C-alpha positions, 0 to 999 in steps of 0.5 A: 823215500820220499815222506810227506805230512799232510799239512792240513792234518792235526787238532781242528781248532775246538780241539786244540782250544780244550787241549790248550785249556786243560793244560793252562789249568793244570800247569796253574796247580789245579786238580782237574777232572775231565768228563770224558776223554778229552780227544779221540786219542789215546796216546794224547789222552795218555800225555795229558794224563801224566800231566795231572789229568782225570778222566771220569765218566758219568757216574763218576762225575756225579758223585764229584764235589767241591772240584774243577771239571773240564767240559771237552769240545764235545760239549754237553747237555744241561744236566751236566751243568745242573749238577755241577751246581748242586755239586759246587763243581767249578766247570773249565768250559772248553766247549767248540764254540762251533758245537756251542752255537749248534746246541743253541740253533737245536735248543731255538728250534725246539723251542719253536717245534713244539709251537707248531707241532714239528720235529727236530732231526739230528743227523748224526751216531747216537751215543756220540759225545757230541750227539748226547750234548745236542739230544739234551737241548731238547730234554731228549726228545729229538730223533737220530737218524743216521741214514735210510736205515731208520729214516722212518722215525720221522713223521713225513707229515709234520714240520721237521728242522734238520741238524747234523752233527758236525763231524758228519760228511757233507754228501751224506747229509745232502742225501738224508735231506733229499730222502727226507724231501722226497717222502714228504712230497710223495706224502701228497698233502696241501704242504710239501717239502718246501714248506715242512723242512727246514735243513740247516747247515750245521757241519763244521766247514774245518772238518768237511773241508779237510776231505777234498784236500786229503782226497788230493794227498791221497792220490799223490802218495804210493802210500798213505799213513793215516794216524788216528785214535781206534775211537775217533768218528772223525778219523773213521770217516777221513780214513774211508775218504784216504781208502777211497782214493788209495787202496794202499792206504793204513789206519794206525793209531802209533808208530809201533804199529807200522809194517816195512812190507807197506813201503816195498817198492814204493816211492813216496808216503803221505803221512795224515790224520784226524782232527783229533790226532796231535800234530807231535804224534803225526811228525813222530810217525813221519819220523819213523817211517824215515828211519825204518825205510832208510834201512831198507 
């Protein structure tokens, strides 16, 4: 049985950077709290917990004082930093640079929209950590849409500044932009979508570029084992890509979930994972697959 690991899988830069910052702070002897799970991967969170990282929710964070708190790659709204100033909390900044740039762009767009009666629209998942931070740049007045289901929340007669959560599918974002454009043009007003709609390219290239590579990888293997935390938005998206290309694709969170029957009669296996999955875990899964397939 040939077992191959996808070279493009593993942490994206933003997550890798956040984990590195957390480990440096912990190794220096600091007591470090993290607002929310540092990454949507239970096994990696547990590893860092054993090193001393303490995960807190928003209510627990608001009660902290005189301590160090890490801001994960997803970023945070301005209110989080206001609490830090009031409670003498030292922020350990680990917001992904790409997310930080997006926050800045949305904040500027929101100011401009206010001058012309416009709207900021974010294509993303309501309640997702990154989207919470993005919404905060507009005092939570931006419109969140996840597709055609709630597109009617937009006023198509007014200017729209459209942005996307960084981990959404490019194809779906283009479709959403086209739907908005079509609705604007159907109004028959003096101004068309050319005047009213500004589409911003804000999907992370490092994430989106994994999709075509993962499609090829999935087609070239008899079985695909996709390693991801259950709560990873990126994981769910990339796993769906694997399934589209190879129906013999299985998502697991840990090596213990592997089933011998998945590999029966197969010649080669591809192991890959989300941008929130550590490379060491992917390698551990491949190691276990080699062991269990060598016994049958």
